[in-house]
C-alpha positions as CSV (number, residue, x, y, z in Angstrom):
1,M,0.0,0.0,0.0
2,A,1.3,3.5,-0.9
3,T,2.4,5.6,2.0
4,T,2.9,9.3,2.5
5,T,5.9,10.8,4.3
6,V,5.9,13.9,6.5
7,E,8.6,15.6,8.5
8,L,7.4,17.0,11.8
9,A,9.2,19.5,14.1
10,V,8.9,18.3,17.7
11,S,9.3,20.6,20.6
12,G,9.5,20.0,24.4
13,M,12.0,17.0,24.3
14,T,14.7,17.3,27.0
15,C,16.5,14.0,26.5
16,A,16.7,10.9,24.3
17,T,14.1,9.2,26.5
18,C,11.5,11.7,25.3
19,A,12.3,10.9,21.7
20,S,11.9,7.2,22.4
21,R,8.6,7.7,24.1
22,I,7.2,9.7,21.2
23,E,8.5,7.2,18.7
24,R,6.8,4.3,20.6
25,K,3.5,6.1,20.7
26,L,3.5,6.9,17.0
27,N,4.5,3.4,16.0
28,K,1.6,2.0,18.0
29,M,-0.8,3.8,15.5
30,P,-1.9,1.3,12.8
31,G,-0.3,2.1,9.4
32,V,2.4,4.4,10.9
33,T,6.2,4.0,10.9
34,A,8.1,6.8,12.6
35,T,11.6,7.7,13.6
36,V,12.0,10.5,16.1
37,N,15.4,12.2,16.3
38,Y,16.2,14.0,19.5
39,A,19.3,15.7,18.1
40,T,17.4,17.4,15.3
41,E,14.1,17.7,17.2
42,S,12.2,16.1,14.3
43,A,10.1,13.1,13.5
44,H,10.2,11.3,10.1
45,V,6.8,9.6,9.7
46,D,5.5,7.3,6.9
47,Y,1.7,6.8,7.1
48,E,-0.9,4.9,5.1
49,P,-4.1,6.4,3.5
50,G,-6.8,7.0,6.0
51,I,-4.5,8.7,8.5
52,E,-4.2,12.5,8.6
53,V,-1.3,14.6,9.7
54,S,-3.6,16.0,12.4
55,D,-3.9,12.5,13.9
56,L,-0.1,12.4,14.2
57,L,0.1,15.8,15.8
58,R,-2.7,14.8,18.3
59,T,-0.8,11.7,19.3
60,I,2.4,13.7,20.0
61,E,0.4,16.2,22.0
62,Q,-1.2,13.5,24.1
63,T,2.2,12.2,24.9
64,G,3.0,15.6,26.4
65,Y,4.9,17.4,23.6
66,S,4.0,19.7,20.7
67,A,4.7,19.3,17.0
68,S,4.0,20.9,13.6
69,P,4.9,20.1,10.0
70,V,8.5,21.2,9.2
71,A,7.3,23.6,6.5
72,E,5.2,25.5,9.1
73,A,7.8,25.3,11.9
74,A,9.4,28.6,12.8
75,I,13.2,28.4,12.9
76,D,14.2,30.7,15.6
77,S,16.5,31.0,18.6
78,R,13.9,31.2,21.4
79,E,15.0,28.1,23.1
80,V,18.6,29.0,23.0
81,D,17.9,32.5,24.2
82,S,15.7,31.3,27.0
83,L,18.4,28.9,28.3
84,R,21.1,31.6,28.0
85,L,18.9,34.0,30.0
86,R,18.2,31.4,32.7
87,F,21.8,30.5,32.9
88,W,23.2,34.0,33.4
89,V,20.4,35.1,35.8
90,S,20.7,31.9,37.8
91,L,24.5,32.3,37.9
92,A,24.2,35.9,39.2
93,L,21.8,34.7,41.9
94,A,23.7,31.6,42.9
95,L,27.2,33.0,43.2
96,P,26.5,35.0,46.4
97,V,24.7,32.0,47.9
98,V,27.7,29.7,47.3
99,L,30.1,32.3,48.7
100,L,28.1,32.9,51.8
101,A,27.9,29.2,52.5
102,M,31.5,28.4,51.8
103,V,33.3,31.4,53.3
104,P,32.3,31.8,57.0
105,P,33.8,35.4,57.3
106,L,31.2,36.5,54.8
107,Q,28.3,35.3,56.9
108,F,26.8,38.6,58.1
109,P,23.9,38.7,60.5
110,G,20.8,37.5,58.7
111,W,22.8,36.1,55.7
112,Q,20.7,32.9,55.7
113,W,17.6,34.9,54.9
114,A,19.4,36.6,52.0
115,S,20.4,33.2,50.8
116,L,16.8,32.1,51.0
117,L,15.7,35.0,48.8
118,L,18.4,34.5,46.2
119,A,18.1,30.7,46.1
120,T,14.3,30.9,45.7
121,G,14.7,32.7,42.4
122,V,17.0,30.0,41.1
123,V,14.9,27.1,42.3
124,A,11.6,28.5,41.2
125,W,12.6,30.1,37.9
126,G,16.0,28.9,36.8
127,A,15.3,25.2,37.5
128,W,11.7,25.3,36.3
129,P,12.5,23.4,33.0
130,F,13.9,20.5,35.1
131,H,10.9,20.5,37.5
132,R,8.5,20.5,34.5
133,A,10.4,17.7,32.7
134,A,10.6,15.6,35.9
135,A,6.9,15.9,36.4
136,L,6.2,15.0,32.8
137,N,8.5,11.9,33.0
138,A,6.8,10.9,36.3
139,R,3.4,10.9,34.6
140,H,4.7,8.3,32.2
141,G,6.6,6.3,34.9
142,A,10.0,7.3,33.7
143,A,13.1,8.8,35.4
144,T,15.8,10.8,33.7
145,M,18.6,13.2,34.6
146,D,15.9,15.9,35.0
147,T,14.4,13.8,37.8
148,L,17.7,13.7,39.6
149,V,18.2,17.4,39.2
150,S,14.7,18.3,40.4
151,L,14.7,16.0,43.4
152,G,18.1,17.1,44.6
153,V,17.4,20.8,44.2
154,L,13.9,20.6,45.9
155,A,15.2,18.3,48.7
156,A,18.0,20.7,49.5
157,Y,15.8,23.8,49.2
158,F,12.8,22.6,51.3
159,W,15.1,21.1,54.0
160,S,16.8,24.4,54.3
161,V,13.4,26.3,54.4
162,W,12.3,23.9,57.2
163,A,15.6,24.4,59.1
164,L,15.1,28.2,58.8
165,L,11.5,28.2,60.0
166,F,11.4,25.4,62.5
167,G,14.9,24.2,63.1
168,G,16.5,27.3,64.6
169,A,18.7,28.1,61.6
170,G,16.8,31.3,61.0
171,A,18.1,32.9,64.2
172,I,20.2,36.0,63.7
173,G,23.8,35.1,64.3
174,F,23.5,31.5,63.0
175,T,26.6,30.2,61.3
176,M,27.2,26.9,59.4
177,T,28.5,23.9,61.4
178,D,31.2,21.4,60.6
179,G,31.7,17.8,61.5
180,M,31.8,14.4,59.8
181,A,28.6,13.3,61.5
182,M,25.2,14.8,61.3
183,Q,23.9,17.0,64.1
184,S,22.8,15.1,67.2
185,E,19.4,15.5,68.7
186,G,18.7,19.0,69.8
187,G,21.3,20.5,67.5
188,T,20.6,23.2,65.0
189,P,20.5,21.7,61.5
190,D,22.5,23.3,58.7
191,I,21.1,24.8,55.6
192,Y,22.0,23.9,52.0
193,F,20.8,26.7,49.8
194,E,24.1,26.7,48.0
195,V,23.3,23.2,46.8
196,A,19.9,24.2,45.6
197,A,21.2,27.2,43.8
198,A,24.4,25.8,42.3
199,V,23.1,22.6,40.8
200,P,20.7,24.3,38.3
201,V,23.5,26.6,37.1
202,F,25.7,23.7,36.2
203,I,23.0,21.8,34.4
204,L,21.7,24.9,32.6
205,A,25.2,25.5,31.2
206,G,25.2,22.1,29.6
207,R,21.7,22.4,28.2
208,W,22.5,25.8,26.7
209,F,25.5,24.4,24.9
210,E,23.4,21.5,23.7
211,A,20.6,23.7,22.4
212,R,23.0,25.7,20.4
213,A,24.3,22.6,18.7
214,K,20.8,21.3,17.9
215,R,19.8,24.7,16.4
216,N,22.7,24.6,14.1
217,S,21.6,21.2,12.7
218,T,18.9,23.0,10.6
219,Q,21.5,25.2,8.9
220,A,22.4,22.5,6.3
221,L,19.0,22.8,4.6
222,R,19.1,26.6,4.7
223,A,22.6,26.6,3.1
224,L,21.3,24.4,0.3
225,A,18.2,26.6,-0.1
226,N,20.4,29.7,-0.4
227,L,22.1,28.2,-3.6
228,A,19.0,28.6,-5.6
229,A,18.6,31.6,-7.9
230,P,16.0,34.0,-6.5
231,D,14.5,34.9,-9.9
232,A,14.9,34.4,-13.6
233,A,14.7,36.5,-16.8
234,V,11.8,34.7,-18.6
235,V,11.3,35.4,-22.3
236,I,7.7,36.3,-23.0
237,D,6.7,37.5,-26.5
238,G,10.3,38.3,-27.2
239,A,10.8,40.4,-24.1
240,E,12.6,39.5,-20.9
241,T,10.6,39.7,-17.7
242,R,12.1,39.0,-14.2
243,V,9.9,36.6,-12.3
244,P,10.5,34.7,-9.0
245,V,11.8,31.2,-9.5
246,S,8.7,29.8,-7.8
247,Q,6.7,31.0,-10.7
248,L,8.7,29.2,-13.4
249,R,6.9,26.5,-15.3
250,I,8.1,23.6,-17.4
251,G,8.6,24.9,-20.9
252,D,9.4,28.5,-20.0
253,A,12.5,29.9,-21.7
254,F,14.8,32.1,-19.6
255,V,18.0,34.0,-20.2
256,V,21.2,33.4,-18.2
257,R,24.0,35.9,-18.6
258,P,27.7,35.4,-17.5
259,G,28.1,35.3,-13.8
260,E,24.4,34.4,-13.1
261,R,23.1,31.2,-11.6
262,I,20.9,29.0,-13.8
263,A,17.4,29.3,-12.3
264,T,16.3,25.7,-12.8
265,D,17.1,22.5,-14.6
266,G,16.7,22.8,-18.4
267,V,18.1,22.4,-21.9
268,V,20.1,25.0,-23.8
269,E,18.1,26.5,-26.7
270,S,20.6,28.9,-27.9
271,G,24.1,30.2,-27.0
272,E,27.4,28.6,-25.9
273,S,29.2,28.8,-22.6
274,A,31.1,27.1,-19.9
275,V,29.0,26.2,-16.7
276,D,30.7,26.1,-13.3
277,T,29.2,23.0,-11.6
278,S,31.7,22.9,-8.8
279,L,29.0,23.8,-6.1
280,L,27.1,20.7,-7.0
281,T,29.7,18.2,-8.4
282,G,32.8,19.4,-6.6
283,E,34.8,19.2,-9.8
284,P,36.9,22.3,-10.6
285,V,36.7,22.3,-14.4
286,P,33.6,24.0,-15.9
287,V,31.5,22.0,-18.4
288,D,31.2,23.4,-21.9
289,V,27.6,23.5,-23.0
290,G,25.8,24.4,-26.3
291,V,22.5,23.9,-28.0
292,G,20.7,20.8,-26.8
293,D,22.9,20.3,-23.7
294,A,21.2,19.8,-20.3
295,V,22.1,22.3,-17.5
296,T,21.3,22.1,-13.8
297,G,19.8,24.7,-11.6
298,A,22.0,26.6,-9.1
299,T,25.1,26.1,-11.3
300,V,26.9,29.2,-12.5
301,N,27.2,30.4,-16.2
302,V,30.8,31.4,-16.7
303,D,31.3,33.4,-19.9
304,G,28.5,33.2,-22.5
305,T,24.9,34.1,-22.7
306,L,22.5,31.2,-22.7
307,V,18.8,30.8,-23.4
308,V,17.5,27.8,-21.4
309,R,14.2,25.9,-21.7
310,A,13.0,24.7,-18.2
311,T,12.5,20.9,-18.0
312,R,12.2,20.5,-14.2
313,V,11.0,23.0,-11.6
314,G,10.3,23.2,-7.9
315,A,10.6,19.9,-6.0
316,D,11.7,18.0,-9.1
317,T,15.0,19.8,-9.6
318,H,18.4,18.4,-9.0
319,L,19.1,20.8,-6.1
320,A,15.7,19.9,-4.5
321,Q,16.6,16.2,-4.7
322,I,19.9,16.8,-2.9
323,T,18.1,18.8,-0.3
324,R,15.7,15.9,0.3
325,L,18.7,13.5,0.6
326,V,20.2,15.7,3.3
327,S,16.9,15.9,5.2
328,E,16.3,12.2,5.0
329,A,19.8,11.3,6.0
330,Q,19.6,13.6,9.1
331,S,16.2,12.4,10.2
332,G,17.2,8.8,9.6
333,K,20.0,8.8,12.2
334,A,19.3,6.8,15.3
335,P,18.4,9.1,18.3
336,V,21.4,10.0,20.4
337,Q,21.1,8.2,23.7
338,R,23.2,10.4,26.1
339,L,25.3,8.5,28.6
340,A,24.1,10.6,31.5
341,D,20.5,9.7,30.7
342,R,21.2,6.0,30.4
343,I,22.9,6.0,33.8
344,A,20.3,8.2,35.4
345,S,17.5,5.9,34.3
346,V,18.9,3.2,36.6
347,F,20.5,5.4,39.2
348,V,17.5,7.5,40.1
349,P,15.1,4.7,41.1
350,I,17.9,3.1,43.2
351,V,18.6,6.4,45.0
352,L,14.9,7.0,45.7
353,V,14.6,3.5,47.2
354,I,17.7,4.0,49.3
355,A,16.4,7.4,50.6
356,A,13.0,5.9,51.4
357,V,14.6,2.9,53.2
358,T,16.9,5.3,55.1
359,L,14.0,7.4,56.3
360,V,11.9,4.5,57.4
361,A,14.8,2.5,59.0
362,W,15.9,5.4,61.1
363,I,12.4,6.2,62.3
364,L,11.9,2.6,63.3
365,L,15.3,2.3,64.9
366,T,15.5,5.6,66.8
367,G,12.1,7.2,66.6
368,D,13.8,10.5,65.8
369,V,12.0,11.9,62.7
370,E,14.5,14.8,62.4
371,W,17.5,12.5,62.4
372,A,15.8,10.2,59.9
373,F,14.9,13.0,57.6
374,T,18.3,14.5,57.8
375,A,19.9,11.2,56.7
376,A,17.4,10.8,53.9
377,V,18.1,14.3,52.7
378,A,21.9,13.6,52.8
379,V,21.3,10.6,50.5
380,L,19.4,12.7,48.0
381,I,22.0,15.5,48.1
382,I,25.0,13.2,47.7
383,A,23.2,11.6,44.7
384,C,22.4,15.0,43.1
385,P,24.1,15.1,39.7
386,C,26.2,18.2,40.1
387,A,29.4,16.6,38.7
388,L,27.2,14.7,36.3
389,G,25.9,17.9,34.8
390,L,29.5,19.1,34.4
391,A,30.9,15.8,32.9
392,T,29.8,16.4,29.3
393,P,29.8,20.2,28.9
394,T,33.2,20.9,30.5
395,A,34.9,18.2,28.5
396,L,33.2,19.3,25.4
397,L,34.0,23.0,26.0
398,V,37.6,22.3,26.6
399,G,37.8,19.8,23.8
400,T,36.1,22.1,21.3
401,G,38.3,25.0,22.4
402,R,41.5,23.0,21.8
403,G,40.0,21.8,18.5
404,A,39.4,25.4,17.4
405,Q,43.0,26.2,18.1
406,L,43.9,23.3,15.7
407,G,41.3,24.2,13.0
408,I,38.8,21.7,14.1
409,L,35.2,22.6,14.9
410,I,33.2,19.9,16.8
411,K,29.4,20.6,16.6
412,G,28.1,18.8,19.7
413,P,28.3,15.9,22.0
414,Q,26.1,13.7,19.9
415,I,28.9,13.0,17.4
416,L,31.6,11.9,19.8
417,E,30.5,8.3,20.3
418,D,30.5,7.6,16.6
419,T,34.2,8.7,16.3
420,R,35.2,5.8,18.6
421,R,33.4,3.2,16.4
422,V,34.4,4.5,12.9
423,D,36.3,1.9,10.9
424,T,35.9,3.2,7.3
425,I,36.6,6.7,6.0
426,V,35.2,7.8,2.6
427,L,37.2,10.6,1.0
428,D,35.9,12.9,-1.7
429,K,38.7,13.5,-4.2
430,T,38.4,17.1,-5.4
431,G,39.0,19.7,-2.7
432,T,39.7,17.1,-0.1
433,V,42.5,14.7,-1.2
434,T,43.4,17.3,-3.9
435,T,43.5,21.1,-3.7
436,G,40.4,21.6,-5.9
437,R,42.3,24.2,-8.0
438,M,43.8,23.6,-11.5
439,T,47.5,24.4,-11.6
440,L,50.1,24.3,-14.3
441,R,52.3,21.2,-13.6
442,E,54.6,21.0,-16.6
443,V,55.5,22.6,-19.9
444,I,56.5,19.9,-22.5
445,P,58.3,21.5,-25.5
446,A,58.4,19.6,-28.8
447,E,61.9,18.6,-30.1
448,G,63.9,21.7,-30.8
449,E,61.6,24.1,-29.0
450,D,62.2,26.3,-26.0
451,S,59.9,25.6,-23.0
452,V,59.9,29.3,-22.0
453,V,58.7,30.4,-25.4
454,V,56.1,27.6,-25.5
455,G,54.8,28.7,-22.1
456,F,54.8,32.4,-23.1
457,M,52.9,31.9,-26.3
458,A,50.3,29.6,-24.5
459,A,49.8,32.1,-21.7
460,S,49.4,34.9,-24.1
461,V,46.6,33.2,-26.1
462,E,44.9,31.8,-23.0
463,S,45.0,35.1,-20.9
464,P,41.8,36.6,-22.4
465,S,39.8,33.5,-21.3
466,E,38.1,33.1,-18.0
467,H,38.2,29.3,-18.1
468,P,40.0,27.8,-15.1
469,I,42.4,25.8,-17.3
470,A,43.3,29.1,-19.1
471,R,43.7,30.9,-15.8
472,A,46.0,28.1,-14.5
473,I,48.2,28.5,-17.6
474,A,48.4,32.3,-17.5
475,A,48.7,32.5,-13.7
476,G,51.6,34.6,-12.5
477,L,52.8,35.6,-16.0
478,D,52.7,39.2,-17.1
479,V,52.0,38.6,-20.8
480,P,50.2,40.7,-23.4
481,P,46.9,39.2,-24.3
482,A,46.4,37.8,-27.9
483,A,44.6,39.9,-30.4
484,D,41.6,38.7,-32.4
485,F,40.9,36.2,-29.6
486,R,38.4,33.5,-30.3
487,N,37.1,30.7,-28.1
488,E,36.1,27.5,-29.9
489,R,33.8,25.9,-27.3
490,G,35.1,22.5,-26.2
491,L,38.1,22.6,-28.5
492,G,40.4,25.4,-27.5
493,V,41.3,29.1,-28.1
494,R,43.1,31.0,-30.8
495,G,44.5,34.5,-31.3
496,V,47.2,36.5,-32.8
497,V,50.5,37.1,-30.8
498,D,53.0,39.4,-32.4
499,G,51.4,38.9,-35.8
500,T,51.4,35.1,-35.5
501,L,48.3,32.9,-35.3
502,V,48.6,30.8,-32.1
503,A,46.2,28.0,-31.1
504,A,45.9,26.2,-27.8
505,G,43.6,23.3,-26.9
506,R,43.1,19.7,-28.0
507,P,46.1,18.5,-29.9
508,D,44.3,17.4,-33.1
509,W,42.3,20.6,-33.2
510,V,45.5,22.7,-32.8
511,A,47.2,20.9,-35.6
512,E,44.2,21.4,-37.9
513,T,43.8,25.1,-37.0
514,I,47.5,26.1,-37.7
515,G,47.9,23.8,-40.7
516,A,50.3,21.3,-39.1
517,A,50.5,17.9,-40.6
518,K,50.2,16.1,-37.2
519,V,51.5,16.0,-33.7
520,S,55.0,14.6,-33.5
521,Q,55.3,11.0,-32.3
522,E,57.5,11.9,-29.3
523,L,55.2,14.8,-28.2
524,R,52.2,12.5,-28.6
525,A,53.8,9.9,-26.4
526,R,54.4,12.4,-23.6
527,I,50.8,13.7,-24.0
528,D,49.4,10.2,-23.7
529,A,51.6,9.5,-20.6
530,A,50.3,12.7,-18.9
531,E,46.6,11.8,-19.7
532,G,47.3,8.3,-18.4
533,R,48.1,9.9,-15.1
534,G,44.7,11.6,-15.0
535,E,46.1,15.0,-16.0
536,T,44.7,17.5,-18.5
537,V,46.9,18.4,-21.5
538,V,46.7,21.5,-23.6
539,A,48.6,21.5,-26.9
540,V,50.0,24.8,-28.3
541,G,51.1,25.6,-31.8
542,W,51.9,28.3,-34.4
543,A,53.5,28.8,-37.7
544,G,52.5,25.4,-39.1
545,A,53.7,23.2,-36.2
546,V,52.5,22.0,-32.8
547,R,55.3,23.4,-30.6
548,G,54.6,21.8,-27.3
549,A,52.0,21.0,-24.6
550,L,51.1,22.2,-21.1
551,V,50.1,19.8,-18.4
552,V,47.4,21.1,-16.0
553,S,46.0,19.1,-13.1
554,D,44.2,19.4,-9.7
555,A,47.2,18.7,-7.5
556,V,47.2,16.2,-4.6
557,R,47.5,18.0,-1.3
558,P,51.1,17.5,0.1
559,S,49.8,16.0,3.4
560,S,47.2,13.6,1.9
561,A,49.5,10.5,1.6
562,Q,50.8,11.0,5.2
563,A,47.2,11.5,6.5
564,I,45.9,8.4,4.8
565,G,48.8,6.4,6.3
566,L,47.9,7.7,9.8
567,M,44.3,6.8,9.2
568,R,45.3,3.2,8.5
569,D,47.3,3.2,11.8
570,M,44.1,4.2,13.6
571,G,42.3,1.3,12.1
572,L,40.4,3.3,9.4
573,E,40.0,1.9,5.9
574,P,40.2,4.7,3.3
575,V,37.8,4.8,0.3
576,L,38.1,7.3,-2.5
577,V,34.9,8.6,-4.1
578,T,34.8,11.1,-7.0
579,G,32.6,12.4,-9.8
580,D,35.8,12.4,-12.0
581,N,36.7,9.6,-14.5
582,L,38.2,6.3,-13.3
583,R,41.7,6.9,-14.8
584,T,42.1,10.1,-12.8
585,A,40.6,8.6,-9.7
586,E,43.0,5.6,-9.8
587,A,46.0,7.9,-10.4
588,V,45.1,10.0,-7.3
589,A,44.4,6.9,-5.2
590,S,47.8,5.4,-6.2
591,A,49.6,8.7,-5.3
592,V,48.2,8.8,-1.8
593,G,48.4,5.1,-0.9
594,I,44.9,3.9,-1.5
595,S,44.9,0.4,-3.1
596,T,43.2,0.6,-6.6
597,G,42.8,-3.2,-6.7
598,A,40.9,-3.7,-3.4
599,Q,37.1,-4.0,-3.6
600,D,35.2,-0.8,-2.7
601,S,38.4,1.2,-2.4
602,V,37.9,3.6,-5.4
603,H,34.6,4.8,-6.9
604,A,34.6,7.0,-9.9
605,G,32.0,8.8,-12.0
606,V,29.8,9.1,-8.9
607,L,26.7,11.3,-8.8
608,P,25.6,13.0,-5.5
609,A,22.8,10.5,-4.9
610,E,25.2,7.6,-5.7
611,K,27.6,8.9,-3.0
612,V,24.8,8.4,-0.5
613,D,24.2,4.9,-1.9
614,I,27.9,4.1,-1.4
615,V,27.8,5.1,2.2
616,R,24.6,3.2,2.8
617,S,26.0,0.0,1.2
618,L,29.1,0.2,3.4
619,Q,26.8,0.7,6.5
620,A,24.8,-2.3,5.3
621,K,27.9,-4.4,5.5
622,G,28.3,-3.5,9.1
623,R,30.9,-0.7,8.7
624,V,30.8,2.5,10.7
625,V,31.5,5.2,8.1
626,A,33.0,8.6,8.2
627,V,32.8,10.9,5.2
628,V,35.2,13.7,4.4
629,G,34.1,16.2,1.7
630,D,33.7,19.9,0.8
631,G,31.0,20.3,-1.9
632,V,27.3,20.5,-2.1
633,N,27.5,17.1,-3.8
634,D,29.0,15.8,-0.5
635,A,26.3,17.3,1.7
636,A,23.9,14.3,1.6
637,A,26.7,11.8,2.1
638,L,28.0,13.8,5.0
639,A,24.6,13.7,6.6
640,Q,24.1,10.0,5.9
641,A,27.5,9.1,7.4
642,D,27.9,8.0,10.9
643,L,30.5,10.8,11.1
644,G,30.5,13.7,8.6
645,I,33.8,15.8,8.3
646,A,33.7,18.9,6.1
647,M,36.6,20.9,4.8
648,G,36.0,24.5,6.0
649,T,37.2,25.8,2.6
650,G,34.1,24.0,1.1
651,T,30.5,25.1,0.6
652,D,28.2,26.1,3.4
653,A,25.9,23.2,2.7
654,A,28.7,20.7,3.2
655,I,29.9,22.4,6.4
656,E,26.4,22.6,7.9
657,A,25.6,18.9,7.0
658,S,28.7,17.7,8.8
659,D,29.5,16.8,12.4
660,L,33.1,18.1,12.3
661,T,34.4,21.0,10.3
662,L,38.1,21.4,9.4
663,V,39.0,25.1,9.1
664,R,42.4,24.1,7.6
665,A,42.1,22.4,4.3
666,D,44.4,19.5,5.3
667,L,43.6,15.8,5.7
668,L,46.0,15.7,8.7
669,T,43.5,17.9,10.4
670,A,40.9,15.2,9.8
671,V,43.1,12.7,11.6
672,D,43.4,15.1,14.5
673,A,39.6,15.7,14.5
674,I,39.0,12.0,15.0
675,R,41.7,11.7,17.6
676,L,40.5,14.7,19.5
677,S,36.9,13.6,19.4
678,R,37.9,10.1,20.7
679,R,40.0,11.7,23.5
680,T,37.1,14.0,24.4
681,L,34.7,11.0,24.5
682,R,37.1,9.1,26.8
683,T,37.3,12.2,29.1
684,I,33.5,12.4,29.2
685,K,33.3,8.7,30.2
686,G,36.0,9.2,32.8
687,N,34.1,12.2,34.2
688,L,30.9,10.3,34.4
689,F,32.6,7.4,36.2
690,W,34.2,9.6,38.8
691,A,31.1,11.8,39.2
692,F,29.2,8.7,40.2
693,A,32.1,7.1,42.1
694,Y,32.2,10.0,44.5
695,N,28.4,9.9,45.0
696,V,28.1,6.1,45.2
697,A,30.9,5.8,47.7
698,M,29.2,8.5,49.9
699,I,25.7,7.2,49.7
700,P,26.3,4.4,52.3
701,L,27.9,6.9,54.7
702,A,24.9,9.2,54.4
703,A,22.4,6.3,54.8
704,F,24.1,5.1,58.0
705,G,24.1,8.6,59.5
706,L,27.8,9.2,59.1
707,L,27.6,12.2,56.8
708,N,25.6,15.3,57.2
709,P,24.1,17.1,54.2
710,M,26.7,19.9,54.4
711,L,29.5,17.4,53.8
712,A,27.4,15.7,51.2
713,G,27.4,19.0,49.4
714,A,31.1,19.3,49.9
715,A,31.7,15.9,48.5
716,M,29.6,16.8,45.5
717,A,31.7,20.0,45.0
718,L,34.9,17.9,45.2
719,S,33.6,15.6,42.5
720,S,32.9,18.7,40.4
721,V,36.4,20.0,40.9
722,F,37.8,16.6,39.8
723,V,35.6,16.6,36.7
724,V,36.7,20.1,35.7
725,G,40.4,19.3,36.3
726,N,40.1,16.1,34.2
727,S,38.5,18.0,31.4
728,L,41.2,20.7,31.4
729,L,43.8,18.0,30.6
730,L,42.4,18.1,27.0
731,R,44.3,21.3,26.6
732,R,47.4,19.2,26.3
733,F,46.2,17.4,23.2
734,K,49.0,17.5,20.5
735,P,48.3,17.6,16.8
736,S,49.7,15.1,14.3
737,A,51.5,17.8,12.3
738,P,53.0,21.2,13.2
739,V,50.5,24.0,13.7
740,A,51.8,27.6,13.7
741,G,55.4,26.4,14.3
742,G,54.6,23.6,16.7
743,A,56.3,20.3,16.7
744,P,54.7,17.1,15.4
745,A,53.4,14.6,17.9
746,A,53.0,10.9,17.8
747,V,49.6,9.7,16.6
748,G,47.3,7.6,18.8
749,A,43.6,7.1,18.9
């Protein structure tokens, strides 16, 4: 039965547990198959006839969240702005509370009442998202990190309020007490407003950072949308009229002048030009087009005026298809299950049981309700995830800060776990393994000719042209342009230099143009050898003879071979993928150490949709795939990959679709990106372990009445200090190659 697909924007999710709950509810509906992605806050839903989108929205709302079709969802910064405001206001309120509690000389008469006032603002307003999420989870019988935060904050706050009002802690002149044991019967209980105020601040910092990362996940689609031409010069009754692209219809004829983007997919009706397709294909050489040739929307007309007849418009265009591929790949990723949430889902119920058992046991054993409640509160406070809230954001902030120094931008915590599991790395050729720019590699003079003269004459006749090959030949040479210049589309150029007709282009065409018998056997052999290496050859001739040839190519980056060797050392299998021809692809693969004989090691002549298929086929074989690319044609593959790495010198669409961005166009930086991500993940795991180790070790002490809530808060603070210190060690991460004069370091994953 045919199904319909809809993308829904879901709001209100606070953790991966929320996404799982919504997904289960949707999949219980007959005829519905849904995938809910917490990282992108979206739901990809396939549904059968008889079901309406309103039914899907109603189900999500009944689960406790809100949703709307993506087309209607407003892309704004309200969530990020709200978290930022809550963080800074809460920090301003909590800082005096912490200082008053921890620095006894600051405890002026009545300080505890000032702490109450300040902490109330944090608990009631700053921590409100956690209280709301905890209540929502409780309604569905679930417990997450929000439950821990809310319980810990409320327990510390209300205990402190009780101590102020009924326990004697509100007396003017009261100061905090010390001691390993809790207060004995008749003693004045301590207050813990600093715990109630500090915990929300730590957790808000992490949530703010996470929200920024999630917001940026929508930028890939906007970057793709920005490639489209806003309007087109449509020919109506012989006159040109500018109309929005959305009004174009199949069969409309429109004019595209040099430097303009082609408005939509079509066929050339008149004119000749070179079309720069690099934004979509990644290949640096423009494609020569003439009457009858197909052209693609969003590509750039380089140097001639074209009249194009539209053949595909709107959602059927090549650009729209790529946009859909990116969207589907993003929404198809498995929801990110954060480590802290997984631990909290087990830890919280255990802590609640221990606290309840502690309360009941002490009442039964001693009959002292205050003592029993104090012990139970100590259990809740020591279990409060202060260090847990710091574990991920501090490591991520330090790791991303060090990455920025090395030219590596890590978008968020959701990508770190995949870097550990990656075993295959797919490399786009142009702009990634190679420079993406055509450069003059060699001048080959014919027998008896001077290479300097050959280069001068070629540069002179090529200098009037805007073609990238011509610019590569003429680059850096101060030569007079040829007179009577003429561009023979797809064949070459010709012009008059110092009164002599000079032609440059395809060897046989050059020979025919200048009246030469043929290209000499020796020169032909060298031309064939260069083309066999995947390089582009331009012959040049004048005065009845082909005088030489110039070899132009997209050069391999100097560091690519070393980087691929290091990838192998890290257990990564490199795969080269390109839209270029097989001969060029194999030549580049051999130059950088990728085996051309191994299965799946080199893929040539690949279209954007086929790049996604290659990634999917590798994933179907059980491989965890990273993709490194820089063009719009790479955007969908970057989104589909388990780990997307974009060269920062590439297009906005590729950068926004990726998980890691390399500011420096160097594959060694890709090696460092994976190493740094893995190191950051190990640090987060270590932080989580120690955060719980402190708490778990102290819970028995609190339950047996050997630890008062104040020292429970101190232990929690100590675990936070350890977590921060462990995260700061990431500053010592060393790159694989020198950066700004630094020394190379040994590589290890």
